[in-house]
C-alpha positions as CSV (number, residue, x, y, z in Angstrom):
1,M,110.6,138.2,102.8
2,D,109.1,137.8,99.4
3,L,107.2,134.7,98.2
4,Q,110.1,133.3,96.2
5,Q,112.3,133.4,99.3
6,Q,109.6,131.8,101.4
7,F,109.2,129.1,98.8
8,T,112.9,128.4,98.7
9,E,113.0,128.2,102.5
10,A,110.0,125.9,102.5
11,V,111.6,123.6,100.0
12,A,114.6,123.3,102.2
13,N,112.4,122.8,105.3
14,S,110.4,120.1,103.6
15,K,113.6,117.9,103.6
16,L,114.0,118.4,107.3
17,L,110.6,117.4,108.6
18,S,110.8,115.2,111.7
19,N,108.0,112.8,110.4
20,K,107.8,111.6,106.8
21,P,104.4,112.7,105.4
22,D,102.0,110.1,104.0
23,N,101.9,109.4,100.3
24,E,98.9,111.7,99.7
25,T,100.7,114.6,101.3
26,L,103.9,113.8,99.4
27,L,102.0,113.9,96.1
28,K,100.5,117.3,97.2
29,L,104.0,118.7,97.9
30,Y,105.3,117.3,94.6
31,S,102.4,118.7,92.5
32,L,102.6,122.1,94.2
33,Y,106.3,122.3,93.7
34,K,106.0,121.4,90.0
35,Q,103.2,123.9,89.5
36,G,105.1,126.6,91.4
37,T,108.3,126.1,89.5
38,E,107.1,125.1,86.0
39,G,103.4,126.0,85.7
40,D,100.9,123.8,84.0
41,T,102.1,120.4,82.8
42,T,102.3,120.1,79.0
43,E,102.9,116.3,79.0
44,S,100.1,113.7,78.5
45,G,101.6,111.4,81.1
46,P,104.6,109.1,81.7
47,A,106.0,107.2,78.7
48,N,105.8,103.9,80.6
49,P,102.1,103.1,81.5
50,F,103.3,100.7,84.2
51,D,105.3,103.3,86.0
52,F,102.6,103.9,88.6
53,V,104.6,106.3,90.7
54,A,105.2,108.6,87.7
55,K,101.5,108.2,86.7
56,F,100.2,109.3,90.1
57,K,102.7,112.2,90.3
58,H,101.7,113.4,86.8
59,E,98.0,113.1,87.7
60,A,98.4,115.1,90.9
61,W,100.3,117.8,89.0
62,A,97.7,117.9,86.2
63,K,94.9,118.5,88.7
64,L,96.5,121.9,89.5
65,K,96.2,123.1,85.9
66,G,95.2,126.8,85.9
67,I,96.6,127.6,89.3
68,S,99.2,130.4,89.1
69,K,102.8,129.8,90.0
70,D,102.4,132.3,92.9
71,E,99.3,130.6,94.3
72,A,101.0,127.1,94.1
73,M,104.1,128.5,95.8
74,Q,102.0,130.0,98.6
75,Q,100.1,126.7,99.1
76,Y,103.4,124.9,99.2
77,V,104.7,127.2,101.9
78,D,101.5,126.9,103.9
79,L,101.5,123.1,103.7
80,V,105.2,122.8,104.8
81,N,104.5,125.3,107.7
82,Q,101.6,123.1,108.7
83,L,103.7,120.0,108.6
84,K,106.4,121.6,110.6
85,G,103.9,122.3,113.3
86,Q,102.8,118.7,113.7
């Protein structure tokens, strides 16, 4: 199975986890997903400075700048597999 197939499967599996991950892990999943599907963010941040959820999500994604899409997809797959094992 190639990386894209593993990634697609991991995305589906992330929605079936028996325990909801903590917020930090959810941000990690979100940022790895965005980096794996879109690459580096080109936005400076959310339009509404009081939208703290959007702000944290953007900051988490921005921290991954420079990581290749393939590397982000592999980290996402690894994280979901780790969460499934818990």
